[in-house]
C-alpha positions as CSV (number, residue, x, y, z in Angstrom):
1,M,9.5,27.1,8.9
2,Y,11.2,27.6,5.6
3,D,12.6,30.9,4.7
4,T,10.7,32.0,1.6
5,T,13.0,34.8,0.6
6,E,13.7,34.5,-3.0
7,T,17.6,34.2,-3.8
8,V,18.8,36.3,-6.5
9,A,19.3,34.3,-9.9
10,D,22.4,34.0,-11.7
11,P,22.4,36.7,-14.2
12,H,23.1,34.4,-16.9
13,S,20.4,31.9,-16.1
14,V,17.0,31.8,-17.7
15,W,15.6,32.9,-14.3
16,A,17.0,36.2,-14.8
17,Q,15.0,36.5,-17.9
18,G,11.3,37.1,-18.5
19,V,8.3,35.0,-17.2
20,D,7.7,33.5,-20.6
21,A,11.3,32.5,-21.0
22,R,11.2,30.9,-17.5
23,A,7.9,29.0,-18.0
24,A,9.1,27.6,-21.3
25,F,12.5,26.4,-19.7
26,V,10.7,24.8,-17.0
27,S,8.2,23.0,-19.3
28,R,10.9,21.7,-21.6
29,T,13.0,20.5,-18.9
30,Y,10.5,18.6,-16.9
31,L,9.0,17.2,-20.2
32,H,12.4,15.9,-21.0
33,L,12.8,14.3,-17.5
34,F,9.2,12.5,-18.0
35,G,10.4,11.6,-21.4
36,A,13.6,10.0,-20.0
37,I,11.7,8.2,-17.3
38,A,9.2,6.9,-19.9
39,A,12.1,5.7,-22.1
40,F,13.7,3.9,-19.4
41,T,10.6,2.3,-18.4
42,A,9.6,1.2,-21.9
43,T,13.1,-0.2,-22.4
44,E,13.1,-2.3,-19.0
45,V,9.7,-3.6,-20.1
46,V,11.0,-4.8,-23.2
47,L,13.9,-6.5,-21.8
48,F,11.9,-8.5,-19.2
49,A,9.2,-9.3,-22.0
50,S,11.7,-10.6,-24.2
51,G,13.6,-12.7,-21.5
52,A,16.8,-10.8,-22.2
53,A,16.8,-9.3,-18.6
54,E,17.8,-12.6,-17.2
55,G,20.8,-13.0,-19.1
56,I,22.0,-9.5,-18.5
57,A,21.3,-9.8,-14.7
58,R,23.3,-13.1,-14.5
59,G,26.3,-11.7,-16.4
60,L,26.4,-8.5,-14.4
61,L,25.9,-10.4,-11.1
62,G,28.7,-12.7,-12.1
63,L,31.3,-10.1,-12.2
64,P,34.0,-9.9,-9.5
65,G,32.4,-8.4,-6.4
66,G,28.8,-9.2,-7.7
67,W,26.1,-6.7,-6.3
68,L,28.9,-4.3,-5.1
69,T,30.6,-3.9,-8.5
70,V,27.0,-3.2,-9.9
71,L,26.6,-0.6,-6.8
72,G,29.9,1.1,-7.7
73,G,29.2,1.1,-11.5
74,F,25.9,2.7,-10.7
75,L,27.5,5.7,-8.6
76,V,30.3,6.1,-11.2
77,V,27.6,6.3,-14.0
78,S,25.6,8.8,-12.0
79,W,28.7,10.9,-11.4
80,I,29.5,11.0,-15.1
81,A,26.0,12.0,-15.8
82,S,26.1,14.8,-13.4
83,R,29.4,16.0,-14.8
84,A,28.1,15.9,-18.4
85,A,25.0,18.0,-17.4
86,H,27.3,20.8,-16.1
87,T,29.8,20.7,-19.0
88,V,28.0,20.0,-22.4
89,T,26.9,22.9,-24.3
90,S,25.4,22.0,-27.6
91,L,22.1,20.7,-28.0
92,A,23.1,17.5,-29.8
93,A,25.8,16.8,-27.2
94,Q,23.0,17.2,-24.4
95,Y,20.7,14.6,-26.2
96,A,23.5,12.3,-26.7
97,A,24.5,12.5,-23.0
98,L,20.9,11.9,-22.2
99,G,20.5,8.9,-24.5
100,V,23.7,7.1,-23.4
101,Y,23.0,7.7,-19.6
102,I,19.4,6.4,-20.2
103,L,20.7,3.3,-22.0
104,A,23.6,2.7,-19.4
105,E,20.9,3.2,-16.5
106,V,18.7,0.5,-18.4
107,F,21.4,-2.1,-18.1
108,I,22.7,-1.2,-14.6
109,F,19.2,-1.5,-13.1
110,V,18.4,-4.9,-14.6
111,P,20.0,-7.1,-11.9
112,L,18.2,-5.0,-9.2
113,L,14.9,-5.3,-11.0
114,Y,15.3,-8.9,-11.9
115,V,15.9,-10.0,-8.3
116,A,13.4,-7.7,-6.8
117,N,10.8,-9.0,-9.4
118,R,11.7,-12.7,-8.8
119,S,12.2,-12.6,-4.9
120,F,10.4,-9.5,-3.7
121,P,6.8,-9.2,-5.3
122,G,5.6,-5.8,-5.0
123,V,8.7,-4.0,-4.2
124,I,9.2,-2.4,-7.5
125,S,5.7,-0.9,-7.7
126,S,5.9,0.3,-4.1
127,A,9.3,1.8,-4.3
128,A,8.1,3.7,-7.5
129,V,5.1,5.2,-5.4
130,V,7.7,6.3,-2.8
131,T,10.1,7.6,-5.2
132,T,7.5,9.7,-7.0
133,A,6.2,11.1,-3.7
134,G,9.8,12.0,-2.5
135,F,10.6,13.5,-5.7
136,A,7.3,15.5,-5.6
137,A,7.8,16.7,-2.1
138,L,11.4,17.7,-2.5
139,T,10.6,19.5,-5.7
140,G,7.9,21.5,-3.8
141,I,10.3,22.5,-1.3
142,A,12.8,23.9,-3.6
143,W,10.2,25.7,-5.7
144,F,8.2,26.9,-2.6
145,T,11.3,28.2,-0.8
146,R,13.1,29.4,-3.8
147,K,16.2,29.0,-1.9
148,D,19.6,28.4,-3.5
149,F,20.8,25.0,-2.5
150,S,24.1,25.3,-4.2
151,F,25.9,25.0,-0.9
152,L,25.0,21.3,-1.1
153,R,27.4,20.7,-4.0
154,G,30.4,20.1,-1.5
155,V,28.3,17.7,0.7
156,L,27.2,15.9,-2.4
157,W,30.8,15.5,-3.8
158,W,32.3,14.2,-0.5
159,G,29.2,12.0,0.0
160,G,29.5,10.4,-3.4
161,V,33.4,9.9,-2.8
162,C,32.8,8.3,0.6
163,A,30.1,6.2,-0.7
164,L,32.2,4.9,-3.6
165,L,35.1,4.4,-1.2
166,M,32.7,2.3,1.0
167,I,31.7,0.1,-1.9
168,V,35.5,-0.4,-3.0
169,V,36.3,-1.3,0.7
170,A,33.4,-3.7,0.9
171,V,34.2,-5.6,-2.3
172,L,37.9,-5.8,-1.1
173,F,37.0,-7.3,2.4
174,G,33.7,-9.1,1.5
175,W,31.7,-6.9,3.6
176,T,28.0,-6.4,3.3
177,L,26.5,-2.8,2.9
178,G,23.1,-3.3,4.6
179,P,20.0,-1.2,5.2
180,V,21.9,1.6,7.1
181,F,23.8,2.3,4.0
182,S,20.6,2.3,1.8
183,V,19.2,4.8,4.2
184,G,22.1,7.1,3.9
185,M,21.9,6.9,0.2
186,V,18.2,7.7,0.1
187,C,19.1,10.8,2.1
188,F,21.9,11.7,-0.5
189,A,19.7,11.3,-3.2
190,G,17.1,13.6,-1.6
191,A,19.8,16.1,-1.2
192,A,20.8,15.7,-4.9
193,I,17.0,16.4,-5.9
194,L,17.1,19.6,-4.1
195,Y,20.4,20.7,-5.4
196,D,19.4,19.8,-9.1
197,T,16.0,21.6,-8.7
198,S,17.7,24.7,-7.4
199,N,20.0,24.7,-10.3
200,V,17.0,24.7,-12.8
201,I,15.4,27.5,-10.7
202,H,18.7,29.7,-10.4
203,H,21.5,28.7,-12.5
204,Y,20.8,26.9,-15.9
205,P,20.9,29.0,-19.1
206,A,17.7,28.8,-21.5
207,D,19.6,26.5,-23.9
208,R,20.4,23.7,-21.3
209,H,17.0,22.1,-20.7
210,V,18.1,18.8,-21.8
211,A,21.3,18.8,-19.4
212,A,19.0,20.0,-16.8
213,A,16.6,17.0,-17.5
214,L,19.6,14.8,-17.4
215,E,20.9,15.9,-14.0
216,L,17.3,15.5,-12.5
217,F,16.9,12.0,-14.1
218,A,20.2,11.0,-12.6
219,S,19.0,11.9,-9.1
220,V,15.6,10.3,-9.6
221,A,17.2,7.2,-10.7
222,L,19.5,7.0,-7.5
223,L,16.5,7.6,-5.3
224,F,14.6,4.9,-7.0
225,W,17.6,2.5,-6.6
226,Y,18.1,2.9,-3.1
227,V,14.4,2.8,-2.1
228,I,14.1,-0.7,-3.9
229,R,17.2,-1.6,-2.1
230,L,15.6,-0.5,1.3
231,F,12.5,-2.2,0.7
232,M,14.3,-5.5,-0.4
233,S,16.4,-5.3,3.0
234,A,13.1,-4.8,5.0
235,R,11.6,-8.1,3.3
236,D,14.8,-10.2,4.0
């Protein structure tokens, strides 16, 4: 049974303000999140429809280390996005960080989506459904319990470092990171969504809705990536 006792919000956060301010902040945050997802999806559709996706996929997979290099790049970009969400202050800087991150994710996702679309029909749509359901469930837990999940910060930091080190070691020694690694990263992404949603509830100032959307988008993208990888592993 979840503890439904509401944690006291950061006095500088929007949650310490009135109900109207909180509702406006939440609406802006999730509208920007859905806008980011729509922009990402639309750009991927354009790349695949134009035929450009194949060239991008072959180019990225042709890098030293292949898949593992792409995986490492994905984690690094996600970490940079999370840092940007916590450090940028001006609205223009927040929009710039969100736009750059969406574009980076578009290119990094191309090899995965290309292989999934070509060799594993139906995996992308199935992964999208599972990711949406998982995000909705975790968001519901964070909002229903009102718990402050900021204690997950250390776990996420060390988990991210360990995952990146595993990828580096795998590149150096030619190892394969199989479904167990993907399962672990799905759990990692779920914890990140809880942490991000908790920050939206308890810690973000009223003028940081774009940064909050950026952080949420990074975690949703991480979950989507490893759900796809897991489904592909199950089809092998």
